[in-house]
A tleap script that builds the chain and sets N, CA, C and O, in Angstrom:
source leaprc.protein.ff14SB
mol = sequence {
  NASP LYS TRP ASP SER LYS ASN LYS LYS SER
  PHE PRO TYR ASN TYR THR THR GLU GLU ARG
  VAL LEU ILE ILE THR GLY SER ALA THR ILE
  THR PRO SER ASP GLY SER ASP PRO LEU THR
  ILE GLU ALA GLY ASN ALA VAL THR PHE HIE
  LYS GLY PHE LYS CYS LYS TRP LYS ILE THR
  LYS ARG MET LYS LYS HIE TYR GLY MET PHE
  ALA SER GLY GLU GLU GLU GLU VAL PRO ALA
  ILE THR CYS ASP ILE CYS GLY GLU GLY CYS
  VAL GLU GLU SER TYR PHE MET LYS LYS ASP
  GLU SER ASP ILE CYS CPRO
}
set mol.1.N position { 0.828 -1.181 0.000 }
set mol.1.CA position { 0.000 0.000 0.000 }
set mol.1.C position { 0.876 1.251 0.000 }
set mol.1.O position { 2.058 1.196 0.339 }
set mol.2.N position { 0.280 2.372 -0.383 }
set mol.2.CA position { 0.998 3.649 -0.410 }
set mol.2.C position { 0.330 4.636 0.541 }
set mol.2.O position { -0.878 4.568 0.769 }
set mol.3.N position { 1.125 5.556 1.096 }
set mol.3.CA position { 0.620 6.590 1.992 }
set mol.3.C position { 1.321 7.898 1.657 }
set mol.3.O position { 2.513 7.908 1.347 }
set mol.4.N position { 0.586 8.999 1.718 }
set mol.4.CA position { 1.111 10.337 1.449 }
set mol.4.C position { 0.682 11.230 2.608 }
set mol.4.O position { -0.504 11.301 2.930 }
set mol.5.N position { 1.634 11.909 3.234 }
set mol.5.CA position { 1.314 12.734 4.401 }
set mol.5.C position { 0.468 13.952 4.057 }
set mol.5.O position { -0.244 14.461 4.922 }
set mol.6.N position { 0.527 14.430 2.827 }
set mol.6.CA position { -0.201 15.620 2.368 }
set mol.6.C position { -0.263 16.698 3.432 }
set mol.6.O position { 0.749 17.343 3.707 }
set mol.7.N position { -1.439 16.913 4.048 }
set mol.7.CA position { -1.612 17.999 5.020 }
set mol.7.C position { -1.305 17.602 6.458 }
set mol.7.O position { -1.420 18.431 7.361 }
set mol.8.N position { -0.922 16.367 6.685 }
set mol.8.CA position { -0.620 15.935 8.055 }
set mol.8.C position { 0.722 16.490 8.483 }
set mol.8.O position { 1.707 16.385 7.752 }
set mol.9.N position { 0.762 17.079 9.664 }
set mol.9.CA position { 2.009 17.654 10.190 }
set mol.9.C position { 2.486 16.910 11.425 }
set mol.9.O position { 3.676 16.627 11.562 }
set mol.10.N position { 1.552 16.590 12.334 }
set mol.10.CA position { 1.910 15.945 13.591 }
set mol.10.C position { 0.711 15.135 14.078 }
set mol.10.O position { -0.419 15.625 14.068 }
set mol.11.N position { 0.959 13.890 14.504 }
set mol.11.CA position { -0.133 13.045 14.962 }
set mol.11.C position { 0.399 11.892 15.809 }
set mol.11.O position { 1.517 11.427 15.590 }
set mol.12.N position { -0.402 11.425 16.785 }
set mol.12.CA position { -0.016 10.251 17.565 }
set mol.12.C position { -0.338 8.990 16.774 }
set mol.12.O position { -1.230 8.996 15.926 }
set mol.13.N position { 0.387 7.910 17.051 }
set mol.13.CA position { 0.084 6.644 16.386 }
set mol.13.C position { 0.391 5.489 17.317 }
set mol.13.O position { 1.428 5.469 17.980 }
set mol.14.N position { -0.515 4.528 17.361 }
set mol.14.CA position { -0.375 3.314 18.155 }
set mol.14.C position { -0.376 2.142 17.179 }
set mol.14.O position { -1.391 1.878 16.534 }
set mol.15.N position { 0.737 1.442 17.065 }
set mol.15.CA position { 0.849 0.320 16.133 }
set mol.15.C position { 0.194 -0.910 16.739 }
set mol.15.O position { 0.726 -1.511 17.672 }
set mol.16.N position { -0.968 -1.282 16.203 }
set mol.16.CA position { -1.713 -2.434 16.699 }
set mol.16.C position { -1.277 -3.723 16.021 }
set mol.16.O position { -1.745 -4.804 16.379 }
set mol.17.N position { -0.390 -3.615 15.052 }
set mol.17.CA position { 0.198 -4.747 14.354 }
set mol.17.C position { 1.558 -4.299 13.829 }
set mol.17.O position { 1.841 -3.101 13.795 }
set mol.18.N position { 2.390 -5.229 13.426 }
set mol.18.CA position { 3.689 -4.851 12.866 }
set mol.18.C position { 3.486 -4.149 11.525 }
set mol.18.O position { 2.684 -4.592 10.702 }
set mol.19.N position { 4.213 -3.055 11.310 }
set mol.19.CA position { 4.162 -2.335 10.036 }
set mol.19.C position { 5.581 -2.188 9.504 }
set mol.19.O position { 6.489 -1.757 10.214 }
set mol.20.N position { 5.749 -2.556 8.240 }
set mol.20.CA position { 7.045 -2.399 7.578 }
set mol.20.C position { 6.884 -1.334 6.500 }
set mol.20.O position { 5.965 -1.402 5.683 }
set mol.21.N position { 7.784 -0.347 6.502 }
set mol.21.CA position { 7.662 0.772 5.572 }
set mol.21.C position { 8.956 1.007 4.805 }
set mol.21.O position { 10.048 0.688 5.275 }
set mol.22.N position { 8.804 1.569 3.622 }
set mol.22.CA position { 9.925 2.068 2.828 }
set mol.22.C position { 9.594 3.520 2.524 }
set mol.22.O position { 8.599 3.810 1.860 }
set mol.23.N position { 10.430 4.434 3.011 }
set mol.23.CA position { 10.194 5.860 2.805 }
set mol.23.C position { 10.664 6.218 1.398 }
set mol.23.O position { 11.835 6.041 1.064 }
set mol.24.N position { 9.747 6.721 0.580 }
set mol.24.CA position { 10.049 7.075 -0.809 }
set mol.24.C position { 10.548 8.513 -0.899 }
set mol.24.O position { 11.582 8.774 -1.514 }
set mol.25.N position { 9.822 9.441 -0.293 }
set mol.25.CA position { 10.231 10.852 -0.270 }
set mol.25.C position { 9.912 11.430 1.102 }
set mol.25.O position { 9.066 10.907 1.828 }
set mol.26.N position { 10.599 12.511 1.447 }
set mol.26.CA position { 10.288 13.242 2.668 }
set mol.26.C position { 11.028 12.748 3.892 }
set mol.26.O position { 11.936 11.921 3.812 }
set mol.27.N position { 10.605 13.292 5.047 }
set mol.27.CA position { 11.233 12.925 6.317 }
set mol.27.C position { 10.276 13.211 7.468 }
set mol.27.O position { 9.316 13.969 7.328 }
set mol.28.N position { 10.562 12.584 8.611 }
set mol.28.CA position { 9.751 12.771 9.812 }
set mol.28.C position { 10.596 12.476 11.038 }
set mol.28.O position { 11.579 11.738 10.977 }
set mol.29.N position { 10.190 13.071 12.151 }
set mol.29.CA position { 10.773 12.752 13.445 }
set mol.29.C position { 9.743 11.923 14.199 }
set mol.29.O position { 8.583 12.316 14.320 }
set mol.30.N position { 10.178 10.775 14.704 }
set mol.30.CA position { 9.322 9.867 15.456 }
set mol.30.C position { 9.738 9.956 16.926 }
set mol.30.O position { 10.894 9.694 17.257 }
set mol.31.N position { 8.807 10.325 17.804 }
set mol.31.CA position { 9.096 10.418 19.235 }
set mol.31.C position { 8.334 9.315 19.964 }
set mol.31.O position { 7.108 9.374 20.060 }
set mol.32.N position { 9.050 8.297 20.487 }
set mol.32.CA position { 8.388 7.207 21.204 }
set mol.32.C position { 7.692 7.706 22.472 }
set mol.32.O position { 8.210 8.580 23.167 }
set mol.33.N position { 6.527 7.151 22.765 }
set mol.33.CA position { 5.759 7.543 23.951 }
set mol.33.C position { 6.408 7.083 25.249 }
set mol.33.O position { 6.067 7.589 26.318 }
set mol.34.N position { 7.341 6.129 25.174 }
set mol.34.CA position { 7.977 5.610 26.389 }
set mol.34.C position { 9.131 6.475 26.883 }
set mol.34.O position { 9.799 6.119 27.854 }
set mol.35.N position { 9.371 7.615 26.221 }
set mol.35.CA position { 10.436 8.519 26.645 }
set mol.35.C position { 11.778 8.265 25.986 }
set mol.35.O position { 12.738 8.985 26.259 }
set mol.36.N position { 11.872 7.254 25.121 }
set mol.36.CA position { 13.114 6.989 24.386 }
set mol.36.C position { 13.444 8.172 23.488 }
set mol.36.O position { 12.584 9.003 23.197 }
set mol.37.N position { 14.691 8.239 23.055 }
set mol.37.CA position { 15.125 9.325 22.183 }
set mol.37.C position { 14.365 9.321 20.863 }
set mol.37.O position { 14.086 8.253 20.318 }
set mol.38.N position { 14.024 10.505 20.336 }
set mol.38.CA position { 13.386 10.611 19.021 }
set mol.38.C position { 14.335 10.107 17.934 }
set mol.38.O position { 15.554 10.112 18.108 }
set mol.39.N position { 13.762 9.674 16.819 }
set mol.39.CA position { 14.573 9.280 15.680 }
set mol.39.C position { 14.018 9.934 14.430 }
set mol.39.O position { 12.830 10.247 14.348 }
set mol.40.N position { 14.890 10.135 13.461 }
set mol.40.CA position { 14.495 10.735 12.192 }
set mol.40.C position { 14.521 9.661 11.120 }
set mol.40.O position { 15.481 8.897 11.015 }
set mol.41.N position { 13.452 9.607 10.320 }
set mol.41.CA position { 13.423 8.713 9.170 }
set mol.41.C position { 13.281 9.575 7.931 }
set mol.41.O position { 12.667 10.641 7.966 }
set mol.42.N position { 13.863 9.096 6.822 }
set mol.42.CA position { 13.862 9.896 5.593 }
set mol.42.C position { 13.893 8.997 4.371 }
set mol.42.O position { 14.020 7.777 4.479 }
set mol.43.N position { 13.774 9.624 3.198 }
set mol.43.CA position { 13.759 8.905 1.932 }
set mol.43.C position { 14.894 7.888 1.875 }
set mol.43.O position { 16.043 8.195 2.194 }
set mol.44.N position { 14.543 6.664 1.459 }
set mol.44.CA position { 15.521 5.589 1.346 }
set mol.44.C position { 15.562 4.668 2.548 }
set mol.44.O position { 16.103 3.566 2.457 }
set mol.45.N position { 14.998 5.094 3.683 }
set mol.45.CA position { 15.001 4.252 4.887 }
set mol.45.C position { 13.921 3.176 4.806 }
set mol.45.O position { 12.809 3.428 4.342 }
set mol.46.N position { 14.264 1.979 5.263 }
set mol.46.CA position { 13.299 0.896 5.462 }
set mol.46.C position { 13.182 0.727 6.971 }
set mol.46.O position { 14.189 0.565 7.660 }
set mol.47.N position { 11.954 0.764 7.487 }
set mol.47.CA position { 11.734 0.756 8.933 }
set mol.47.C position { 10.661 -0.270 9.287 }
set mol.47.O position { 9.674 -0.422 8.568 }
set mol.48.N position { 10.863 -0.972 10.401 }
set mol.48.CA position { 9.844 -1.865 10.943 }
set mol.48.C position { 9.369 -1.295 12.271 }
set mol.48.O position { 10.168 -1.077 13.182 }
set mol.49.N position { 8.065 -1.053 12.377 }
set mol.49.CA position { 7.448 -0.612 13.623 }
set mol.49.C position { 6.769 -1.840 14.227 }
set mol.49.O position { 5.886 -2.431 13.606 }
set mol.50.N position { 7.177 -2.221 15.428 }
set mol.50.CA position { 6.642 -3.426 16.055 }
set mol.50.C position { 5.293 -3.181 16.716 }
set mol.50.O position { 4.995 -2.076 17.169 }
set mol.51.N position { 4.490 -4.227 16.760 }
set mol.51.CA position { 3.179 -4.179 17.412 }
set mol.51.C position { 3.345 -3.661 18.841 }
set mol.51.O position { 4.232 -4.104 19.570 }
set mol.52.N position { 2.480 -2.716 19.235 }
set mol.52.CA position { 2.516 -2.149 20.578 }
set mol.52.C position { 3.320 -0.862 20.692 }
set mol.52.O position { 3.250 -0.180 21.714 }
set mol.53.N position { 4.094 -0.518 19.643 }
set mol.53.CA position { 4.886 0.712 19.664 }
set mol.53.C position { 3.943 1.906 19.573 }
set mol.53.O position { 3.080 1.957 18.696 }
set mol.54.N position { 4.110 2.869 20.485 }
set mol.54.CA position { 3.307 4.094 20.485 }
set mol.54.C position { 4.257 5.264 20.323 }
set mol.54.O position { 5.327 5.302 20.931 }
set mol.55.N position { 3.851 6.227 19.491 }
set mol.55.CA position { 4.741 7.352 19.226 }
set mol.55.C position { 3.951 8.554 18.729 }
set mol.55.O position { 2.736 8.492 18.539 }
set mol.56.N position { 4.671 9.641 18.527 }
set mol.56.CA position { 4.111 10.829 17.892 }
set mol.56.C position { 4.949 11.084 16.642 }
set mol.56.O position { 6.176 11.152 16.709 }
set mol.57.N position { 4.281 11.224 15.517 }
set mol.57.CA position { 4.932 11.556 14.254 }
set mol.57.C position { 4.938 13.069 14.084 }
set mol.57.O position { 3.945 13.735 14.379 }
set mol.58.N position { 6.050 13.609 13.611 }
set mol.58.CA position { 6.121 15.010 13.198 }
set mol.58.C position { 6.730 15.005 11.798 }
set mol.58.O position { 7.921 14.741 11.630 }
set mol.59.N position { 5.905 15.298 10.804 }
set mol.59.CA position { 6.369 15.317 9.415 }
set mol.59.C position { 7.202 16.579 9.215 }
set mol.59.O position { 6.706 17.687 9.420 }
set mol.60.N position { 8.463 16.420 8.817 }
set mol.60.CA position { 9.345 17.568 8.611 }
set mol.60.C position { 9.482 17.930 7.137 }
set mol.60.O position { 9.880 19.045 6.801 }
set mol.61.N position { 9.151 16.982 6.257 }
set mol.61.CA position { 9.106 17.225 4.815 }
set mol.61.C position { 8.077 16.248 4.262 }
set mol.61.O position { 8.140 15.054 4.556 }
set mol.62.N position { 7.124 16.742 3.460 }
set mol.62.CA position { 6.036 15.894 2.961 }
set mol.62.C position { 6.556 14.506 2.603 }
set mol.62.O position { 7.526 14.357 1.860 }
set mol.63.N position { 5.888 13.502 3.149 }
set mol.63.CA position { 6.372 12.131 3.031 }
set mol.63.C position { 5.446 11.258 2.200 }
set mol.63.O position { 4.222 11.373 2.263 }
set mol.64.N position { 6.068 10.381 1.420 }
set mol.64.CA position { 5.362 9.302 0.732 }
set mol.64.C position { 6.080 8.019 1.115 }
set mol.64.O position { 7.309 7.958 1.137 }
set mol.65.N position { 5.280 6.982 1.419 }
set mol.65.CA position { 5.878 5.711 1.812 }
set mol.65.C position { 5.046 4.553 1.284 }
set mol.65.O position { 3.849 4.690 1.032 }
set mol.66.N position { 5.701 3.416 1.121 }
set mol.66.CA position { 5.031 2.147 0.857 }
set mol.66.C position { 5.018 1.414 2.189 }
set mol.66.O position { 5.981 1.497 2.951 }
set mol.67.N position { 3.935 0.697 2.479 }
set mol.67.CA position { 3.867 -0.006 3.759 }
set mol.67.C position { 3.083 -1.304 3.646 }
set mol.67.O position { 2.280 -1.497 2.734 }
set mol.68.N position { 3.341 -2.179 4.597 }
set mol.68.CA position { 2.591 -3.425 4.734 }
set mol.68.C position { 2.370 -3.686 6.212 }
set mol.68.O position { 3.234 -3.398 7.039 }
set mol.69.N position { 1.201 -4.238 6.540 }
set mol.69.CA position { 0.858 -4.588 7.919 }
set mol.69.C position { 0.951 -6.101 8.054 }
set mol.69.O position { 0.447 -6.836 7.204 }
set mol.70.N position { 1.593 -6.568 9.120 }
set mol.70.CA position { 1.809 -7.995 9.307 }
set mol.70.C position { 1.395 -8.409 10.714 }
set mol.70.O position { 1.887 -7.855 11.697 }
set mol.71.N position { 0.482 -9.393 10.811 }
set mol.71.CA position { -0.004 -9.869 12.106 }
set mol.71.C position { 1.046 -10.743 12.778 }
set mol.71.O position { 1.439 -10.473 13.913 }
set mol.72.N position { 1.497 -11.769 12.103 }
set mol.72.CA position { 2.543 -12.652 12.616 }
set mol.72.C position { 3.159 -13.377 11.432 }
set mol.72.O position { 2.489 -13.645 10.435 }
set mol.73.N position { 4.417 -13.684 11.551 }
set mol.73.CA position { 5.081 -14.324 10.433 }
set mol.73.C position { 5.119 -13.397 9.239 }
set mol.73.O position { 5.500 -12.234 9.369 }
set mol.74.N position { 4.734 -13.888 8.090 }
set mol.74.CA position { 4.829 -13.110 6.858 }
set mol.74.C position { 3.480 -12.761 6.241 }
set mol.74.O position { 3.443 -12.234 5.129 }
set mol.75.N position { 2.377 -13.035 6.921 }
set mol.75.CA position { 1.065 -12.743 6.359 }
set mol.75.C position { 0.717 -11.273 6.528 }
set mol.75.O position { 0.764 -10.739 7.636 }
set mol.76.N position { 0.368 -10.623 5.425 }
set mol.76.CA position { -0.018 -9.213 5.505 }
set mol.76.C position { -1.413 -9.101 6.106 }
set mol.76.O position { -2.299 -9.897 5.796 }
set mol.77.N position { -1.598 -8.106 6.969 }
set mol.77.CA position { -2.876 -7.872 7.642 }
set mol.77.C position { -3.522 -6.607 7.091 }
set mol.77.O position { -2.831 -5.680 6.668 }
set mol.78.N position { -4.847 -6.576 7.100 }
set mol.78.CA position { -5.577 -5.385 6.669 }
set mol.78.C position { -5.294 -4.257 7.659 }
set mol.78.O position { -5.379 -4.475 8.868 }
set mol.79.N position { -4.954 -3.036 7.171 }
set mol.79.CA position { -4.644 -1.935 8.080 }
set mol.79.C position { -5.832 -1.528 8.943 }
set mol.79.O position { -6.982 -1.567 8.503 }
set mol.80.N position { -5.533 -1.139 10.176 }
set mol.80.CA position { -6.541 -0.604 11.085 }
set mol.80.C position { -6.455 0.919 11.046 }
set mol.80.O position { -5.434 1.479 10.650 }
set mol.81.N position { -7.511 1.570 11.452 }
set mol.81.CA position { -7.514 3.028 11.493 }
set mol.81.C position { -7.206 3.464 12.914 }
set mol.81.O position { -7.844 3.003 13.861 }
set mol.82.N position { -6.239 4.344 13.067 }
set mol.82.CA position { -5.897 4.894 14.371 }
set mol.82.C position { -6.332 6.350 14.400 }
set mol.82.O position { -6.046 7.108 13.473 }
set mol.83.N position { -7.021 6.740 15.463 }
set mol.83.CA position { -7.505 8.110 15.616 }
set mol.83.C position { -6.330 9.085 15.657 }
set mol.83.O position { -5.371 8.859 16.395 }
set mol.84.N position { -6.389 10.156 14.883 }
set mol.84.CA position { -5.338 11.169 14.853 }
set mol.84.C position { -5.378 12.088 16.074 }
set mol.84.O position { -4.464 12.891 16.261 }
set mol.85.N position { -6.409 11.987 16.904 }
set mol.85.CA position { -6.512 12.804 18.111 }
set mol.85.C position { -6.042 12.022 19.338 }
set mol.85.O position { -5.145 12.467 20.054 }
set mol.86.N position { -6.652 10.850 19.581 }
set mol.86.CA position { -6.330 10.096 20.802 }
set mol.86.C position { -5.256 9.035 20.593 }
set mol.86.O position { -4.672 8.558 21.566 }
set mol.87.N position { -4.978 8.651 19.333 }
set mol.87.CA position { -3.945 7.661 19.052 }
set mol.87.C position { -4.380 6.222 19.247 }
set mol.87.O position { -3.557 5.315 19.112 }
set mol.88.N position { -5.640 5.982 19.558 }
set mol.88.CA position { -6.139 4.625 19.786 }
set mol.88.C position { -6.768 4.067 18.516 }
set mol.88.O position { -7.086 4.810 17.587 }
set mol.89.N position { -6.943 2.752 18.487 }
set mol.89.CA position { -7.577 2.084 17.355 }
set mol.89.C position { -9.085 2.205 17.439 }
set mol.89.O position { -9.740 1.359 18.049 }
set mol.90.N position { -9.637 3.222 16.849 }
set mol.90.CA position { -11.072 3.520 16.944 }
set mol.90.C position { -11.790 3.173 15.643 }
set mol.90.O position { -12.746 3.852 15.267 }
set mol.91.N position { -11.346 2.133 14.957 }
set mol.91.CA position { -11.834 1.831 13.620 }
set mol.91.C position { -13.357 1.725 13.540 }
set mol.91.O position { -13.948 2.165 12.554 }
set mol.92.N position { -13.995 1.157 14.546 }
set mol.92.CA position { -15.446 0.985 14.493 }
set mol.92.C position { -16.194 2.309 14.570 }
set mol.92.O position { -17.266 2.445 13.981 }
set mol.93.N position { -15.642 3.291 15.290 }
set mol.93.CA position { -16.344 4.552 15.495 }
set mol.93.C position { -15.779 5.717 14.692 }
set mol.93.O position { -16.415 6.769 14.619 }
set mol.94.N position { -14.613 5.562 14.093 }
set mol.94.CA position { -13.934 6.716 13.506 }
set mol.94.C position { -14.558 7.165 12.185 }
set mol.94.O position { -15.284 6.419 11.528 }
set mol.95.N position { -14.254 8.390 11.828 }
set mol.95.CA position { -14.659 8.927 10.543 }
set mol.95.C position { -13.513 9.752 9.971 }
set mol.95.O position { -12.622 10.183 10.702 }
set mol.96.N position { -13.543 9.967 8.664 }
set mol.96.CA position { -12.461 10.609 7.933 }
set mol.96.C position { -12.797 12.070 7.660 }
set mol.96.O position { -13.881 12.376 7.164 }
set mol.97.N position { -11.858 12.987 7.988 }
set mol.97.CA position { -12.018 14.413 7.721 }
set mol.97.C position { -11.196 14.738 6.479 }
set mol.97.O position { -9.970 14.810 6.552 }
set mol.98.N position { -11.855 14.934 5.344 }
set mol.98.CA position { -11.154 15.130 4.081 }
set mol.98.C position { -10.265 16.369 4.083 }
set mol.98.O position { -9.169 16.332 3.525 }
set mol.99.N position { -10.710 17.466 4.700 }
set mol.99.CA position { -9.972 18.731 4.665 }
set mol.99.C position { -8.515 18.559 5.088 }
set mol.99.O position { -7.609 18.990 4.374 }
set mol.100.N position { -8.284 17.934 6.239 }
set mol.100.CA position { -6.902 17.754 6.698 }
set mol.100.C position { -6.499 16.281 6.752 }
set mol.100.O position { -5.464 15.932 7.320 }
set mol.101.N position { -7.332 15.415 6.152 }
set mol.101.CA position { -7.076 13.983 6.064 }
set mol.101.C position { -6.860 13.330 7.416 }
set mol.101.O position { -5.953 12.514 7.580 }
set mol.102.N position { -7.690 13.687 8.384 }
set mol.102.CA position { -7.601 13.121 9.722 }
set mol.102.C position { -8.643 12.029 9.910 }
set mol.102.O position { -9.757 12.127 9.394 }
set mol.103.N position { -8.278 10.992 10.648 }
set mol.103.CA position { -9.216 9.979 11.096 }
set mol.103.C position { -9.539 10.325 12.542 }
set mol.103.O position { -8.647 10.365 13.389 }
set mol.104.N position { -10.811 10.574 12.826 }
set mol.104.CA position { -11.237 11.078 14.133 }
set mol.104.C position { -12.277 10.139 14.728 }
set mol.104.O position { -13.158 9.651 14.019 }
set mol.105.N position { -12.174 9.883 16.042 }
set mol.105.CA position { -13.239 9.133 16.707 }
set mol.105.C position { -14.210 10.137 17.329 }
set mol.105.O position { -13.825 11.258 17.662 }
set mol.106.N position { -15.474 9.727 17.482 }
set mol.106.CA position { -16.482 10.669 17.987 }
set mol.106.C position { -16.274 11.066 19.433 }
set mol.106.O position { -17.052 11.851 19.976 }
savepdb mol mol.pdb
quit
């Protein structure tokens, strides 16, 4: 799958499954919620985010990435929607805000 940050600048994210990404363009600073040091990812980086990892993304240059979600082993999983406000998996209740491309829970 492909993702484009477009109007997204900063948002929390809770990885409910393993996600593997290849950054095509752009850059971001990832700040782990556990207090670990922030890291910067940029074009050309391949990154694996493990299930349970919680962080805040700050897009520093518009980003495009390819990604896959994996439950266990090598099987790709259907992506879940994480609320851009609370950072939780609110897929059943969330809705999409086209203006700023946010997924919001009620």
